[in-house]
N, C-alpha and C positions, 0 to 999 in steps of 0.2 A: 557211279557218282557224277562223272562228267555229263552223262546223258540227263540226269536230274537237273543239273545246273542249267543246261541248255534249254530244257522245257520251261524252267522258271523265267529265264531271260526272255524267251518268246512270249510268254504270257504277260510279263510286265510291259513289253513293247506294245502288245495288243491293247492293253488297258490304257496306255497313254494316248493311243491314236483314237480310240473310239469313245473315250470318256473325258474329253478336255474340260467339259463344264464342271464335272465333279472335282477334277483336280484343282480347279480354280478356287474351291472353297478353302484350300489350305495354302494357297499361294498369294500373289499380289492381287488386290481387288481390281476388278474391271473399272476402267475409266469410262463413265457414262456421261457423254456430253449432252447438255440441255441448253436451250435458249427459250426465254419466256414467250409463249404463244397461247394466251388464254383462248379457249378453256382446256387446251391440251397440256400445257405446262404453265403453271402459275404458282404464286405463293399464297398460303392461307394467312389467316389473321395472326397466327402464332409464329409466322415466318418460315414454316416448313413448306416443302414442295408438294403440290397436288395437281390434279387434272386428269383428263382421260388417258393421256399417254403415260403419265407418271404412275397412275394406279394400275394400268395394264402392265407396265414394266415391273413393278413390285410383285405382282402376281406371278409373272414369269420367273423372276429371280428367285422367288420363294420355292416355286415348283422345281427349278433346276438346281437349287442350293448354291446360288451364285453369290459371292461377296462382291460388292461394288461401292463406288463412291460417285456421287453426282457432282459434275463439274460444269458450272455455268459459264457460258461464252457467247460471243456474238454469233450470228448466223453464218457469216463468212468464215469465222474461225472454226465453227463446227464442221463445215464441209471440208475445210483444209485438214482438220484434225483426223477425220475419218479417212480421207484420201492418203494421208501420210502414215496412218497407223498409230498416231499418238492418242487417238480416241478409239476405244474398243467398240462402243455402240453409241449411235446418235439417236436420242429419244426426243420426239416432238411431233410437229406437224410437217414432216418432210415429204414432199411430193415426189413420186416415182416418175422420172423422166429418162429418156434414152441417153441424154448427155451425162446425167449423174450415174446411170448404170455403167457407163464406160469408165468412170472414175473409181467406183466402189460398188459393193454389193448391197442388195436389199433383202430383208426377210419378207415373209408373206405380208401383203397389205392388211391393215387392221381397220381401215376406215375409208369408205368411198364417199366422195363429196364432189363439188363442182362450183362453178360460179353462179351466183344468183343476183337478182336486182332488188334493191331496196328503194321504195318510193314514198313520198309523204302520205301520211294516213289520209284516206279518202272516206269521209263520213257518207252515209247513205243519203241520196238525194230525196227531196220531198218538199213539203210546204215550208218547214222550218229552214231548210237550206236556201230556199228562194227568198224568204224574209230576211235572212242574214245578208244575202246579196244586196237587198234594198237599203241596208244600213252600212254597206261597205264604204270605205273612204273614197273610192273612185265614184260611186254613185252619189254620195253626199256632195262631193266637190262639183259634180256635173250640175246638180240642182242649184247649188250656190252660184255657179257661173251664170246659169240661166236667169236666176233671180236678179243678179246684178245687171244683166242685159236688159231685162224688163224695166228695171228701175231707171236705167239710163235713157231708154226710149220714152218712158213716162215723164221724166224730167224735161226732155226736149219739148214734148207736146205741151206740158204745163207752162213752160216758159213763153210759148207763143200764143197760148189760148187763154191764159188766166185773166187777161184784161178784155179780150174780144169775145170771150164766151164764159162769163163768170157764172152763168146758171149751171153749167155742167162741170167746169174746172175751177171755179172760184172758191171763196171761203178762205179759211186759214191755209197756210202752206201745207200742213199735214193733210188737210181735207183735199186740197187741189192735187197734190202729188199722189194721194191714195186713189183718187178718181182716175188720174192718168195711168197709174200702174194697172188698175183694173181694166181700163180700155186696151192697154198694150197686151195684156194676158188674153182677153177674149178675142182680140183681133188675130193674135198669133195662132190660137187654137182653132180659128175659123168658126168659132161659135157665134160671134157677132150678135149679142143681145139687142143692139141698137139703142141702148139706154144712154150711151155716150158716143158723141161724134164731133170731130173738129169742124169748125165753120170758116176759119181763116184760110187763105191760100197757103201760107207756110205750113199750117197744121195739116191741111189735106195732102200736101206733098209728102210730109213725114208719114202720114197714114198710108199713102200709096206705096212708098218704099217698104214700109214695115209689113204690109200685106204680102208682098212677094217674098220678102225675107222670112216672114213667118212660115210660109210653106216649106222652105228649106230647113228652118229651125225645127219644125214639128217632125219632119222626116228624119232628121239627124237624131233628135231626142228619142224617137220611137226605136230607131236602130240601136242606140246606145243601151236603152232599157232591155231590149230583146237580147242583145249580146251578153249583157251582165247576167240575166236570168239563165240564158242557155249555158254559159260557161259554168255557172254555179251548179248546174244539174248534170253536167257531163261527167261520165266516169273517167277515171284517170286515162291519160293518153298513152302511157307506157304499160304494156301487158306482157310482151315477149321481147327477146333480144332484137328482133327485126324492127322494133319501134324505137330503138336507141338513136339511130342517125337523125340529126337535126336537133338533138337535145344536148344539154351540158351534163356530163356524167362525172361524178366524183370517184376517185380511186386513190391508191397509194403507189408511189413511184417504184419501179423495178420489181413489180409483182406480175403474176400470171394475168391478173385482171387488166393491168396497165398495158401489157403486151397485146391482149385481146382487143382492147379499145384502139390501140395504135394501128394494129393490122387491119381493123375494120374502118379506119379513118373516122372515128367517132370523136367529136369534140370532148375533151376531158380536162378536168382540173385535179391536180394531185395535192394530197394533204399528208402531213407527217405521220398520221396514225388513223386507224379505222374509226375511232370515236369522233375525231374532228371531221372526217368525211361524212359520216352519218348526220352529225349535227348541222353541217352545211346544207344538206338536203332538207332538213327540218326547217332551217331558217329561210329556205328559198333561194340560196346562193347557187344551187345545182338542182337539176331536175330529177336525178336518180343517182344511186351509188351502185357500183358493180364490184363484188368481192366474193371471197370464199363463203359459201352458204353457212357452214357450221360456225365460223368465226362471227359472222353477222348475227346469227341467231343468238349467240351468247351475249354479244355487245348490246343487242336490241333489248334484252331483258334488263339491262342496267340503265337504260335511258329514261325509264319512267314514262312521264307524259310526253316525252319527245320521241317516243318510239316510232319507227317506220313500219310500213307494210312490206314484208318480204314476199315477193311474188313466187308462186310455186315452180316456175320454170327453172330447171337446172341445166346448164350447158358447160362445155369445156370440162368434161369429167376429169376428176383427179383422184389418185389413190395415195393414201398416206401409209408409210411403212418405216420401220426402224432400219437405219443404215449401219453397215459394218464394213471394215476394210476388206479389200479383195482377198478371196480364199481364206477368210476367217474360219477357224474351226468351230466357232460358236453359231454360225449362221444356221445350220441345219437344226440343232436342238431349239434355238430361239424361234425359228420359223414354225416348227411343229407346235410349240407351245402357244404361239400366237393364234394358230388355227383352233386349238383346243379352247382357248380363252374366249375368242370371239364367237364360237359356236355354243357357248354355255348360256343359260338363262340369265346369269348375272351380268353379262355384257350389255344387254338392253337396259337393265336397271342402272348400270354405270353411266351410259350415255345420256339417259333421260335425266339423271341427277344434275348433269352439267348443262344440257341443252334444252331440257323440257321435252314435251311430247312433240 
């Protein structure tokens, strides 16, 4: 009789040690800490929680028959809760780092990502792009300034020639100024048709100064046009992380991307959220944005015609994983189920639903 009781006690103790997850189904629900990080953790239109991490966790909890409650908290509270044990599992986009591993445990990683660069959309170069450069504000203002200069020189010549040379610069004021403007234009371009020429000494002095000034004006104007057309047809100047120095890069403070830019001594502007940073690049306030690739991909889909081009280069690799308190009995079963879920065909369908192809 005593031997039978002893066997039953040993068996019960064994079940408590090896099956903590199933025991949870009849005890206190797990406290699952979450913090909004779209598209991994976010609210749907009906107010329920959804996202890559949320959907993965629900699948794991269902397979392991775990009862749980989702507890929303700030990111700092989430880390502190896992470290102190007041949170049983942290679900979100939590990066695995050596510092965090010393504070608590991680399950197997479920998503591999890294930093990427977002730059303004660069349309293909060609004839249309060149024509657009010719009607840009910089080009139009240059033409307007040149026209005003020609008009000023024409007025000077007309003022001294209209009485002494009425055959060429006489007539009504509009006719005289028009003739002087024409003379200033052909003289500057060194075409020199010879149909108009000053005859008075002041007029010839003005003509002499304008001839030399015209050489400089033509050279400067040609350089400005060439520069405008060349810049319009250049491909984007940022293609890889090595191109970032010398540019202004948008990011979010106290993130892995901000640390990367700071360590690389790259000029940076911080914004309160990712959407603000990406819109700053679209408006031209920054040359590029550096942030987590998956999060940028998701936000980019929501920007509509303000979308950026996310470059293919991925650097500063990161692994996302669920976090648990140190020595948690749930770590092993959760880690195993993470591997099963991420190796299944449904995992690719899940990520594509939130991030696209």
